[in-house]
C-alpha positions as a Markdown table, in Angstrom:
| # | Residue | x | y | z |
|---|---|---|---|---|
| 1 | Unk | -12.1 | 15.0 | -14.8 |
| 2 | Unk | -9.0 | 15.3 | -12.6 |
| 3 | Unk | -11.1 | 17.0 | -9.9 |
| 4 | Unk | -13.6 | 14.2 | -10.1 |
| 5 | Unk | -10.9 | 11.6 | -9.6 |
| 6 | Unk | -9.5 | 13.4 | -6.6 |
| 7 | Unk | -13.0 | 13.7 | -5.1 |
| 8 | Unk | -13.4 | 9.9 | -5.6 |
| 9 | Unk | -10.1 | 9.2 | -4.0 |
| 10 | Unk | -11.0 | 11.3 | -0.9 |
| 11 | Unk | -14.3 | 9.5 | -0.6 |
| 12 | Unk | -12.6 | 6.1 | -0.9 |
| 13 | Unk | -9.9 | 6.8 | 1.6 |
| 14 | Unk | -12.5 | 8.2 | 4.0 |
| 15 | Unk | -14.6 | 5.0 | 3.6 |
| 16 | Unk | -11.6 | 2.7 | 3.9 |
| 17 | Unk | -10.4 | 4.4 | 7.1 |
| 18 | Unk | -13.9 | 4.1 | 8.6 |
| 19 | Unk | -14.1 | 0.4 | 7.6 |
| 20 | Unk | -10.8 | -0.3 | 9.4 |
| 21 | Unk | -11.9 | 1.7 | 12.4 |
| 22 | Unk | -15.3 | 0.1 | 12.7 |
| 23 | Unk | -13.9 | -3.4 | 12.0 |
| 24 | Unk | -11.4 | -3.1 | 14.8 |
| 25 | Unk | -14.0 | -1.6 | 17.2 |
| 26 | Unk | -16.6 | -4.2 | 16.5 |
| 27 | Unk | -14.5 | -7.4 | 16.1 |
| 28 | Unk | -11.3 | -6.6 | 18.0 |
| 29 | Unk | -9.5 | -8.0 | 14.9 |
| 30 | Unk | -6.7 | -6.4 | 12.9 |
| 31 | Unk | -6.8 | -5.0 | 9.4 |
| 32 | Unk | -4.8 | -8.0 | 8.3 |
| 33 | Unk | -7.6 | -10.3 | 9.6 |
| 34 | Unk | -10.1 | -8.1 | 7.7 |
| 35 | Unk | -8.1 | -8.6 | 4.5 |
| 36 | Unk | -7.7 | -12.4 | 5.0 |
| 37 | Unk | -11.3 | -12.9 | 6.1 |
| 38 | Unk | -12.9 | -11.0 | 3.3 |
| 39 | Unk | -10.6 | -12.4 | 0.6 |
| 40 | Unk | -10.8 | -9.0 | -1.1 |
| 41 | Unk | -7.2 | -7.9 | -0.5 |
| 42 | Unk | -4.0 | -9.7 | -1.0 |
| 43 | Unk | -2.1 | -10.6 | 2.1 |
| 44 | Unk | 1.6 | -11.2 | 1.6 |
| 45 | Unk | 4.6 | -12.0 | 3.8 |
| 46 | Unk | 7.4 | -9.5 | 3.8 |
| 47 | Unk | 10.4 | -9.9 | 6.2 |
| 48 | Unk | 8.5 | -12.5 | 8.2 |
| 49 | Unk | 5.5 | -10.2 | 8.7 |
| 50 | Unk | 2.0 | -10.3 | 7.1 |
| 51 | Unk | 1.3 | -7.2 | 5.0 |
| 52 | Unk | -1.6 | -5.8 | 3.1 |
| 53 | Unk | 0.3 | -3.5 | 0.8 |
| 54 | Unk | -2.6 | -2.8 | -1.6 |
| 55 | Unk | -5.2 | -2.3 | 1.1 |
| 56 | Unk | -2.8 | 0.1 | 2.9 |
| 57 | Unk | -2.6 | 2.3 | -0.2 |
| 58 | Unk | -6.4 | 3.0 | 0.2 |
| 59 | Unk | -5.8 | 4.5 | 3.6 |
| 60 | Unk | -3.5 | 7.2 | 2.4 |
| 61 | Unk | -4.6 | 9.9 | -0.1 |
| 62 | Unk | -0.9 | 10.3 | -1.2 |
| 63 | Unk | -0.6 | 6.6 | -2.0 |
| 64 | Unk | -4.0 | 5.7 | -3.4 |
| 65 | Unk | -3.7 | 4.5 | -7.1 |
| 66 | Unk | -4.3 | 6.8 | -10.0 |
| 67 | Unk | -7.2 | 4.7 | -11.1 |
| 68 | Unk | -8.6 | 3.4 | -7.7 |
| 69 | Unk | -10.4 | 0.1 | -7.6 |
| 70 | Unk | -13.4 | 1.5 | -5.9 |
| 71 | Unk | -15.3 | -1.8 | -6.1 |
| 72 | Unk | -12.8 | -3.4 | -3.7 |
| 73 | Unk | -13.4 | -0.6 | -1.2 |
| 74 | Unk | -17.2 | -0.9 | -1.6 |
| 75 | Unk | -17.0 | -4.7 | -1.1 |
| 76 | Unk | -14.9 | -4.2 | 2.0 |
| 77 | Unk | -17.5 | -1.9 | 3.4 |
| 78 | Unk | -20.2 | -4.5 | 2.7 |
| 79 | Unk | -18.0 | -7.2 | 4.4 |
| 80 | Unk | -17.5 | -5.0 | 7.5 |
| 81 | Unk | -21.3 | -4.3 | 7.6 |
| 82 | Unk | -22.1 | -8.0 | 7.5 |
| 83 | Unk | -19.4 | -9.3 | 9.7 |
| 84 | Unk | -19.2 | -7.3 | 12.8 |
| 85 | Unk | -21.4 | -6.8 | 15.8 |
| 86 | Unk | -21.8 | -3.2 | 14.8 |
| 87 | Unk | -23.5 | -0.7 | 17.0 |
| 88 | Unk | -25.9 | 1.7 | 15.3 |
| 89 | Unk | -23.4 | 4.5 | 15.3 |
| 90 | Unk | -20.7 | 2.5 | 13.5 |
| 91 | Unk | -23.2 | 1.0 | 11.1 |
| 92 | Unk | -24.5 | 4.5 | 10.3 |
| 93 | Unk | -20.9 | 5.8 | 9.8 |
| 94 | Unk | -20.0 | 3.1 | 7.3 |
| 95 | Unk | -23.3 | 3.3 | 5.5 |
| 96 | Unk | -23.2 | 7.0 | 5.1 |
| 97 | Unk | -19.7 | 7.0 | 3.6 |
| 98 | Unk | -20.5 | 3.9 | 1.4 |
| 99 | Unk | -23.6 | 5.7 | 0.1 |
| 100 | Unk | -21.5 | 8.8 | -0.7 |
| 101 | Unk | -19.1 | 6.7 | -2.8 |
| 102 | Unk | -22.0 | 4.9 | -4.6 |
| 103 | Unk | -23.7 | 8.2 | -5.3 |
| 104 | Unk | -20.5 | 9.7 | -6.7 |
| 105 | Unk | -19.9 | 6.7 | -9.0 |
| 106 | Unk | -23.5 | 6.8 | -10.2 |
| 107 | Unk | -23.4 | 10.6 | -10.9 |
| 108 | Unk | -20.1 | 10.3 | -12.7 |
| 109 | Unk | -21.4 | 7.5 | -14.9 |
| 110 | Unk | -24.5 | 9.5 | -15.7 |
| 111 | Unk | -22.6 | 12.7 | -16.5 |
| 112 | Unk | -20.1 | 11.2 | -19.0 |
């Protein structure tokens, strides 16, 4: 079970990093604009700066929560896929990682 959770975390961080990467490439917008535009992640103001503290945790394997909210990462991927002028390579990159997460979740649900 622990191994399964670690695998999921790795898949989620990988997908999230790709989402941010592709988002910035295709829109020229920041991760904060992704969080605001999608409405999936909370954006807060800390010391006069906008922050996406929760979203940031999903970009670092050491900080990702013990029970990751994988649905938020999946929604983010769908948002990126539908809101950027993505070239085929970027679209393929996000889709491949998104499908890996969905497949993992499906298999875990079936095997329990």
